[in-house]
N, CA, C and O atoms as a DFTB+ gen file, in Angstrom:
440 C
 N C O
     1  1       0.837      -1.164      -0.029
     2  2       0.090      -0.017      -0.001
     3  2       0.914       1.144      -0.044
     4  3       2.058       1.119       0.410
     5  1       0.369       2.248      -0.602
     6  2       1.095       3.453      -0.665
     7  2       0.326       4.620      -0.097
     8  3      -0.853       4.784      -0.410
     9  1       0.942       5.420       0.714
    10  2       0.192       6.527       1.393
    11  2       0.029       7.640       0.304
    12  3       0.990       8.056      -0.344
    13  1      -1.167       8.065       0.155
    14  2      -1.677       9.165      -0.701
    15  2      -1.381      10.541      -0.116
    16  3      -1.280      10.699       1.100
    17  1      -1.252      11.468      -0.932
    18  2      -1.035      12.824      -0.420
    19  2      -2.259      13.500       0.109
    20  3      -2.113      14.469       0.855
    21  1      -3.415      13.088      -0.202
    22  2      -4.699      13.691       0.159
    23  2      -5.218      12.980       1.383
    24  3      -4.928      11.805       1.606
    25  1      -6.064      13.771       2.253
    26  2      -6.808      13.097       3.294
    27  2      -8.278      13.212       3.011
    28  3      -9.108      13.116       3.916
    29  1      -8.628      13.435       1.651
    30  2     -10.028      13.557       1.278
    31  2     -10.308      12.319       0.375
    32  3      -9.560      12.053      -0.566
    33  1     -11.379      11.583       0.675
    34  2     -11.763      10.477      -0.185
    35  2     -12.308      10.917      -1.511
    36  3     -13.170      11.795      -1.558
    37  1     -11.836      10.335      -2.596
    38  2     -12.334      10.667      -3.864
    39  2     -13.674      10.043      -4.124
    40  3     -14.101       9.203      -3.332
    41  1     -14.347      10.387      -5.153
    42  2     -15.634       9.760      -5.534
    43  2     -15.466       8.194      -5.616
    44  3     -16.222       7.389      -5.073
    45  1     -14.424       7.901      -6.335
    46  2     -14.176       6.508      -6.555
    47  2     -13.989       5.708      -5.320
    48  3     -14.513       4.602      -5.184
    49  1     -13.164       6.328      -4.325
    50  2     -12.850       5.584      -3.133
    51  2     -14.195       5.514      -2.205
    52  3     -14.403       4.554      -1.462
    53  1     -15.055       6.584      -2.315
    54  2     -16.298       6.584      -1.536
    55  2     -17.180       5.496      -2.140
    56  3     -17.840       4.786      -1.381
    57  1     -17.229       5.327      -3.432
    58  2     -18.093       4.256      -3.950
    59  2     -17.519       2.846      -3.641
    60  3     -18.265       1.879      -3.487
    61  1     -16.199       2.767      -3.560
    62  2     -15.630       1.414      -3.122
    63  2     -15.951       1.121      -1.724
    64  3     -16.175      -0.057      -1.448
    65  1     -16.015       2.075      -0.721
    66  2     -16.493       1.885       0.541
    67  2     -17.932       1.504       0.557
    68  3     -18.332       0.650       1.348
    69  1     -18.790       2.148      -0.350
    70  2     -20.249       1.787      -0.416
    71  2     -20.467       0.338      -0.840
    72  3     -21.441      -0.274      -0.404
    73  1     -19.611      -0.227      -1.662
    74  2     -19.845      -1.503      -2.311
    75  2     -19.045      -2.766      -1.698
    76  3     -19.203      -3.899      -2.152
    77  1     -18.214      -2.488      -0.680
    78  2     -17.386      -3.538      -0.073
    79  2     -17.418      -3.452       1.429
    80  3     -17.544      -2.376       2.012
    81  1     -17.294      -4.673       2.077
    82  2     -17.405      -4.730       3.544
    83  2     -16.088      -4.048       4.145
    84  3     -14.974      -4.220       3.651
    85  1     -16.323      -3.314       5.182
    86  2     -15.224      -2.656       5.776
    87  2     -14.831      -3.509       7.041
    88  3     -15.665      -4.098       7.729
    89  1     -13.503      -3.514       7.271
    90  2     -12.915      -4.111       8.580
    91  2     -12.256      -2.963       9.295
    92  3     -11.495      -2.192       8.710
    93  1     -12.559      -2.863      10.564
    94  2     -12.070      -1.950      11.529
    95  2     -10.938      -2.521      12.432
    96  3     -11.130      -3.568      13.051
    97  1      -9.777      -1.853      12.512
    98  2      -8.715      -2.365      13.399
    99  2      -8.503      -1.311      14.421
   100  3      -8.506      -0.114      14.135
   101  1      -8.309      -1.802      15.683
   102  2      -7.972      -1.024      16.834
   103  2      -6.862      -1.736      17.650
   104  3      -6.476      -2.869      17.361
   105  1      -6.357      -0.992      18.712
   106  2      -5.493      -1.644      19.578
   107  2      -5.891      -1.397      20.943
   108  3      -6.386      -0.304      21.222
   109  1      -5.719      -2.354      21.898
   110  2      -5.970      -2.115      23.294
   111  2      -4.830      -1.411      24.022
   112  3      -3.811      -1.067      23.422
   113  1      -4.995      -1.228      25.172
   114  2      -4.037      -0.452      26.042
   115  2      -2.694      -1.116      26.151
   116  3      -1.713      -0.447      26.476
   117  1      -2.602      -2.426      25.890
   118  2      -1.436      -3.252      25.839
   119  2      -0.798      -3.304      24.453
   120  3       0.278      -3.878      24.287
   121  1      -1.447      -2.714      23.467
   122  2      -0.868      -2.794      22.135
   123  2      -1.352      -3.998      21.363
   124  3      -0.873      -4.261      20.260
   125  1      -2.341      -4.770      21.953
   126  2      -2.809      -5.940      21.216
   127  2      -3.879      -5.499      20.120
   128  3      -4.794      -4.738      20.435
   129  1      -3.752      -5.960      18.921
   130  2      -4.690      -5.585      17.819
   131  2      -6.048      -6.297      18.022
   132  3      -6.166      -7.349      18.650
   133  1      -6.959      -5.694      17.490
   134  2      -8.378      -6.160      17.296
   135  2      -8.928      -5.792      15.959
   136  3      -8.937      -4.622      15.578
   137  1      -9.388      -6.781      15.244
   138  2      -9.919      -6.441      13.901
   139  2     -11.355      -7.091      13.780
   140  3     -11.605      -8.193      14.269
   141  1     -12.178      -6.412      13.169
   142  2     -13.558      -6.910      12.912
   143  2     -14.280      -6.305      11.914
   144  3     -14.025      -5.131      11.645
   145  1     -15.304      -7.011      11.199
   146  2     -16.087      -6.395      10.168
   147  2     -17.058      -5.435      10.681
   148  3     -17.569      -5.663      11.777
   149  1     -17.393      -4.329       9.989
   150  2     -18.377      -3.367      10.344
   151  2     -19.309      -3.122       9.181
   152  3     -19.124      -2.237       8.346
   153  1     -20.286      -3.937       9.184
   154  2     -21.234      -3.850       8.004
   155  2     -21.944      -2.537       7.913
   156  3     -22.400      -2.193       6.822
   157  1     -22.071      -1.801       8.933
   158  2     -22.743      -0.459       9.007
   159  2     -21.843       0.620       8.564
   160  3     -22.279       1.771       8.543
   161  1     -20.577       0.357       8.192
   162  2     -19.694       1.510       7.930
   163  2     -19.954       2.153       6.582
   164  3     -19.992       1.508       5.534
   165  1     -20.131       3.481       6.672
   166  2     -20.398       4.346       5.437
   167  2     -19.517       5.493       5.436
   168  3     -18.901       5.857       6.437
   169  1     -19.459       6.082       4.269
   170  2     -18.788       7.331       4.061
   171  2     -19.787       8.423       4.442
   172  3     -20.871       8.471       3.861
   173  1     -19.483       9.253       5.340
   174  2     -20.304      10.421       5.760
   175  2     -20.091      11.547       4.819
   176  3     -21.040      12.166       4.338
   177  1     -18.779      11.833       4.539
   178  2     -18.457      12.871       3.571
   179  2     -16.949      12.604       3.218
   180  3     -16.378      11.642       3.731
   181  1     -16.349      13.378       2.414
   182  2     -15.008      13.039       1.912
   183  2     -13.879      13.096       2.982
   184  3     -12.731      12.821       2.630
   185  1     -14.146      13.439       4.265
   186  2     -13.310      13.512       5.258
   187  2     -13.632      12.681       6.531
   188  3     -12.905      12.700       7.524
   189  1     -14.824      11.919       6.430
   190  2     -15.314      11.202       7.576
   191  2     -15.929       9.955       7.198
   192  3     -16.587       9.922       6.158
   193  1     -15.787       8.825       7.979
   194  2     -16.600       7.639       7.896
   195  2     -17.343       7.468       9.152
   196  3     -16.897       7.969      10.185
   197  1     -18.451       6.793       9.147
   198  2     -19.293       6.576      10.195
   199  2     -19.824       5.158      10.258
   200  3     -19.904       4.495       9.224
   201  1     -20.215       4.635      11.519
   202  2     -20.670       3.373      11.697
   203  2     -21.399       3.341      12.954
   204  3     -21.169       4.181      13.824
   205  1     -22.356       2.328      13.119
   206  2     -23.046       2.062      14.339
   207  2     -22.402       0.997      15.229
   208  3     -22.379      -0.163      14.820
   209  1     -21.894       1.301      16.381
   210  2     -21.337       0.399      17.289
   211  2     -22.469      -0.484      17.972
   212  3     -23.183       0.002      18.849
   213  1     -22.591      -1.615      17.603
   214  2     -23.737      -2.406      18.117
   215  2     -23.279      -3.385      19.186
   216  3     -24.032      -3.633      20.129
   217  1     -22.065      -3.963      19.085
   218  2     -21.684      -4.953      20.046
   219  2     -21.055      -4.419      21.326
   220  3     -20.997      -5.112      22.342
   221  1     -20.588      -3.185      21.259
   222  2     -19.956      -2.522      22.472
   223  2     -18.956      -3.375      23.016
   224  3     -18.912      -3.476      24.242
   225  1     -18.123      -4.022      22.295
   226  2     -17.136      -5.027      22.755
   227  2     -15.679      -4.313      22.630
   228  3     -15.443      -3.171      23.023
   229  1     -14.739      -5.196      22.010
   230  2     -13.422      -4.750      22.032
   231  2     -13.113      -3.382      21.284
   232  3     -12.462      -2.510      21.859
   233  1     -13.558      -3.222      20.087
   234  2     -13.354      -2.030      19.339
   235  2     -13.875      -0.815      20.059
   236  3     -13.233       0.233      20.133
   237  1     -15.165      -1.013      20.628
   238  2     -15.746       0.035      21.360
   239  2     -14.911       0.558      22.538
   240  3     -14.753       1.765      22.720
   241  1     -14.404      -0.343      23.297
   242  2     -13.616      -0.060      24.499
   243  2     -12.363       0.614      24.045
   244  3     -11.959       1.616      24.634
   245  1     -11.693       0.076      22.959
   246  2     -10.391       0.566      22.469
   247  2     -10.537       1.936      21.944
   248  3      -9.683       2.807      22.112
   249  1     -11.619       2.098      21.319
   250  2     -11.806       3.552      20.795
   251  2     -12.036       4.481      22.022
   252  3     -11.411       5.541      22.069
   253  1     -12.849       4.162      22.959
   254  2     -13.121       4.926      24.150
   255  2     -11.817       5.168      24.919
   256  3     -11.701       6.205      25.573
   257  1     -10.840       4.273      24.875
   258  2      -9.600       4.467      25.442
   259  2      -8.445       5.152      24.674
   260  3      -7.272       5.222      25.042
   261  1      -9.015       5.665      23.493
   262  2      -8.083       6.521      22.692
   263  2      -7.337       5.793      21.588
   264  3      -6.382       6.391      21.093
   265  1      -7.623       4.663      21.166
   266  2      -7.044       3.945      20.071
   267  2      -7.228       4.688      18.749
   268  3      -8.335       5.149      18.471
   269  1      -6.241       4.815      17.965
   270  2      -6.308       5.186      16.565
   271  2      -7.030       4.003      15.864
   272  3      -7.013       2.874      16.356
   273  1      -7.627       4.277      14.771
   274  2      -8.318       3.187      14.024
   275  2      -7.745       3.061      12.606
   276  3      -7.249       4.041      12.049
   277  1      -7.806       1.959      12.071
   278  2      -7.687       1.780      10.605
   279  2      -8.815       1.032      10.070
   280  3      -9.275       0.064      10.677
   281  1      -9.294       1.453       8.927
   282  2     -10.382       0.837       8.265
   283  2      -9.997       0.405       6.897
   284  3      -9.478       1.210       6.124
   285  1     -10.248      -0.931       6.534
   286  2      -9.838      -1.431       5.193
   287  2     -11.035      -1.960       4.527
   288  3     -11.888      -2.624       5.116
   289  1     -11.078      -1.623       3.177
   290  2     -12.058      -2.366       2.289
   291  2     -11.213      -2.863       1.172
   292  3     -10.276      -2.202       0.723
   293  1     -11.553      -4.032       0.729
   294  2     -10.773      -4.759      -0.331
   295  2     -11.606      -5.556      -1.254
   296  3     -12.679      -6.051      -0.911
   297  1     -11.051      -5.678      -2.522
   298  2     -11.678      -6.485      -3.445
   299  2     -10.690      -7.570      -4.020
   300  3      -9.850      -7.281      -4.872
   301  1     -10.839      -8.804      -3.513
   302  2      -9.789      -9.755      -3.819
   303  2      -9.640     -10.074      -5.289
   304  3      -8.513     -10.353      -5.698
   305  1     -10.698     -10.061      -6.152
   306  2     -10.474     -10.329      -7.498
   307  2      -9.604      -9.374      -8.286
   308  3      -8.829      -9.756      -9.163
   309  1      -9.778      -8.067      -7.917
   310  2      -9.012      -7.070      -8.605
   311  2      -7.853      -6.683      -7.899
   312  3      -7.071      -5.900      -8.439
   313  1      -7.622      -7.141      -6.716
   314  2      -6.439      -6.757      -5.851
   315  2      -6.419      -5.293      -5.612
   316  3      -5.402      -4.605      -5.696
   317  1      -7.658      -4.835      -5.294
   318  2      -7.825      -3.272      -5.122
   319  2      -8.129      -3.210      -3.650
   320  3      -8.830      -4.066      -3.112
   321  1      -7.563      -2.123      -2.953
   322  2      -7.967      -1.889      -1.545
   323  2      -7.787      -0.450      -1.197
   324  3      -7.091       0.306      -1.875
   325  1      -8.417      -0.099      -0.149
   326  2      -8.271       1.247       0.335
   327  2      -8.175       1.068       1.830
   328  3      -8.920       0.287       2.423
   329  1      -7.222       1.820       2.458
   330  2      -7.134       1.903       3.962
   331  2      -7.153       3.324       4.380
   332  3      -6.458       4.202       3.868
   333  1      -8.032       3.492       5.384
   334  2      -8.041       4.811       6.078
   335  2      -7.591       4.713       7.488
   336  3      -8.014       3.851       8.258
   337  1      -6.690       5.655       7.813
   338  2      -6.259       5.674       9.280
   339  2      -6.765       6.984       9.848
   340  3      -6.638       8.042       9.232
   341  1      -7.339       6.889      11.026
   342  2      -7.958       8.124      11.626
   343  2      -8.180       8.108      13.196
   344  3      -7.637       7.240      13.880
   345  1      -8.895       8.971      13.685
   346  2      -9.299       9.133      14.975
   347  2     -10.791       9.028      15.089
   348  3     -11.509       9.723      14.369
   349  1     -11.320       8.132      16.022
   350  2     -12.779       7.845      16.136
   351  2     -13.235       8.529      17.273
   352  3     -12.568       8.684      18.295
   353  1     -14.461       8.967      17.075
   354  2     -15.284       9.577      18.225
   355  2     -16.509       8.903      18.401
   356  3     -17.253       8.718      17.438
   357  1     -16.827       8.470      19.676
   358  2     -18.122       7.762      20.017
   359  2     -19.069       8.758      20.382
   360  3     -18.724       9.576      21.234
   361  1     -20.301       8.834      19.838
   362  2     -21.415       9.693      20.198
   363  2     -22.301       9.098      21.144
   364  3     -22.168       7.919      21.470
   365  1     -23.263       9.885      21.642
   366  2     -24.309       9.286      22.604
   367  2     -25.163       8.295      21.942
   368  3     -25.462       8.332      20.748
   369  1     -25.569       7.338      22.851
   370  2     -26.449       6.237      22.388
   371  2     -27.625       6.723      21.558
   372  3     -28.231       7.733      21.916
   373  1     -27.985       6.036      20.443
   374  2     -29.209       6.530      19.651
   375  2     -30.472       5.725      20.253
   376  3     -30.357       4.930      21.186
   377  1     -31.558       5.991      19.682
   378  2     -32.877       5.446      20.087
   379  2     -32.910       3.857      20.052
   380  3     -33.753       3.215      20.679
   381  1     -31.974       3.309      19.307
   382  2     -31.935       1.784      19.232
   383  2     -30.959       1.214      20.227
   384  3     -30.818      -0.007      20.303
   385  1     -30.301       2.011      20.967
   386  2     -29.289       1.650      21.919
   387  2     -27.938       1.420      21.394
   388  3     -27.089       0.827      22.059
   389  1     -27.697       1.929      20.082
   390  2     -26.420       1.754      19.475
   391  2     -25.673       3.139      19.495
   392  3     -26.261       4.218      19.569
   393  1     -24.326       2.985      19.420
   394  2     -23.521       4.100      19.509
   395  2     -23.037       4.666      18.175
   396  3     -22.195       3.992      17.581
   397  1     -23.418       5.722      17.662
   398  2     -22.791       6.232      16.289
   399  2     -21.233       6.543      16.555
   400  3     -20.850       7.110      17.579
   401  1     -20.494       6.172      15.669
   402  2     -19.037       6.446      15.769
   403  2     -18.670       7.156      14.449
   404  3     -19.028       6.706      13.361
   405  1     -17.952       8.267      14.583
   406  2     -17.422       9.135      13.461
   407  2     -15.900       8.928      13.439
   408  3     -15.217       9.050      14.455
   409  1     -15.430       8.628      12.304
   410  2     -13.924       8.538      12.089
   411  2     -13.480       9.626      11.251
   412  3     -13.970       9.741      10.128
   413  1     -12.545      10.496      11.698
   414  2     -12.020      11.518      10.889
   415  2     -10.801      11.055      10.228
   416  3      -9.863      10.591      10.877
   417  1     -10.786      11.174       8.896
   418  2      -9.694      10.637       8.011
   419  2      -8.452      11.449       8.183
   420  3      -8.460      12.658       7.953
   421  1      -7.341      10.786       8.598
   422  2      -6.068      11.448       8.655
   423  2      -4.974      10.919       7.690
   424  3      -3.913      11.517       7.508
   425  1      -5.296       9.800       7.110
   426  2      -4.330       9.181       6.114
   427  2      -5.123       8.267       5.143
   428  3      -6.057       7.597       5.584
   429  1      -4.821       8.227       4.009
   430  2      -5.398       7.219       3.020
   431  2      -4.307       6.619       2.270
   432  3      -3.401       7.268       1.749
   433  1      -4.447       5.174       2.231
   434  2      -3.427       4.372       1.528
   435  2      -4.094       3.537       0.491
   436  3      -5.252       3.164       0.681
   437  1      -3.466       3.227      -0.560
   438  2      -4.026       2.387      -1.619
   439  2      -2.926       1.501      -2.096
   440  3      -3.136       0.687      -2.995
């Protein structure tokens, strides 16, 4: 993967996020990684991703404890992938009992 000069998602990258399953990576306070799929991950705008934290498990705790995040979407047949690195913010619980999380894009790699 190569770090891109921009921190803004292109239209093509936004479409890629919309059509592929995203995986979110965090680390705990001891540096142990945690990776899991986030089916609700969406592009909010060119500088932000958002998803609903439903399980309130490892990733949720790691983000609350200040972990940086990485989000990867990939297409195996075409060997295409996009990785976003950023800072996540957990918002107040919604009416369904889920926590909206917003990720501010700080780096994009392809």
